[in-house]
C-alpha positions, 0 to 999 in steps of 0.5 A: 110595045109591052111583051112581058112584065116581070113583077112577081114569080107567082104571076109567071107561068112555070114554063116561062120561069124554066125558059128563063133559067134555061136561057140564062144557062145558054147566055152564061156559057156563051159568054165564057166559051162560045165567041160566035154565039156570044156575039149574037147575044152581045148585040140583042139589045142594040138600040134599046134603053133600059131605065133604072129607077131606084128608091132604095139603096142598091149595090148588086141590083144596080150593078148587075142590071147595068152590066146585063144591059151593057153586055147585051149591047143596050144602053142604060140610064139611071133615073134619080127620084129627086131629079124628076117630077114623080109624085111632085107636080106629076102623077105616077100615072103620067110619069109612067106614060112619059117613061114609055115614050123614051125607054124600052124597059124600066127596072123599079126598086121601090118601097111599096109594091102597089106603086110597082103595079101602078107603074105597070098598069100605066106603062107601055113598056115592060116593067121589071121588079128590082125589089119591093118591101114584099118581094125580090123575084130577080134575086130568088131566080138567081138563087135557083139558077145558082143552085141548079148550076151546082146541084141540078134541078131544084124540083123536089129539093129541100130549101130551109130559110132561117130567121125572118120571113121577109120579102125574099122569103115571099119570092121563094114561096112563089118559086116553090109553088111554081117549080115544085120544091119544098121550103122549110121556115125556121124562126121565132114565132114573131118573124114567121110567115104572115097572113098574106104568105099563108093565104097564098099557100092555101089558095094554091092547095100547096103543101110545099111549106113547113114551119119548124121552130127548131133550127136543128130539126129544120136543116136536117137533110137540107139541100139548100140553107138560106138566110138574110139580114134580120133587119130590112133596110127600111126598118129600124134596128131590132130591140135586143130581145128580138136579137136574142130570140133570133140568135139560135137561128144564126147560120153557123158551121155547127148548124150546117153540119146537121144538113146534107154533106153537100148542102149549099149556103146562100145569102143575098147580101149585104150580110151582118156577119156575126148576126144572122150568119157567122163570119167563118161561113163565108170561107166555107166551100158550101157558101156560094154567095159570090157565085149567087151575086154574079148570077144576078147579072146572068139571070137578068140578061135572060129576064130582059130578053124574055121581057122583050120577047127575044126567045 
């Protein structure tokens, strides 16, 4: 049955990423303005069941996928790891094959990326990456969709990432190569892109990535400034020395004033306000985090439709 897996953005053809973004725009506009067309979209997942298996805590990913499935006419079931035999009396391979008998799509939010690919290798239904320690493609495609709603095509634009090169940053790198925009990383040397990220850039002979340790220089002429929590949910708290080193990369109104006057600010949330970003940024008109969160639902509607070959 598999039509398309949605695992990482570097594995999806740029034309397909563009198609997902275009479809999301149509689906969102129909939901807001076109009753007849929305009736078509609201039944396109009829008689399908999407499973959500999350190892990690989630607010936006869980709610946005549930809403996306239900608004497209499908059904959703939440699968709790502690209530199934996954790796406890049954192999992951057998569990994946079993899911294929009862579900039409499976969304996974896991710690280990290898486990995501093991599911995909043994599945007969589409697998969607809802986040791993190494990537968060749904989030980044929603961010790009949000940017394009406000500012048009992201191609050729300058995106600045401040702080820690984490899983979301890696998905931004994948997107930058595919959709041809520039990305500047600015953070302490300890938190700069690792060997795997740099190897990805080298393998694609790409000059899309710049590393600039000075945050003021980095955000100069930026079209989009992005940050994330300095500590991922699976990590221990940072020592004070690391927090002190990261402090100059905190997103503040003063720092944003060094960017373009029409710069946008994004954060995938939840945020540690006062740490990676100042509290007052969230009242600033340049902050589009709520629109970004809402667009998770719209982009995931189109990811689901693409996975099932509906356009």
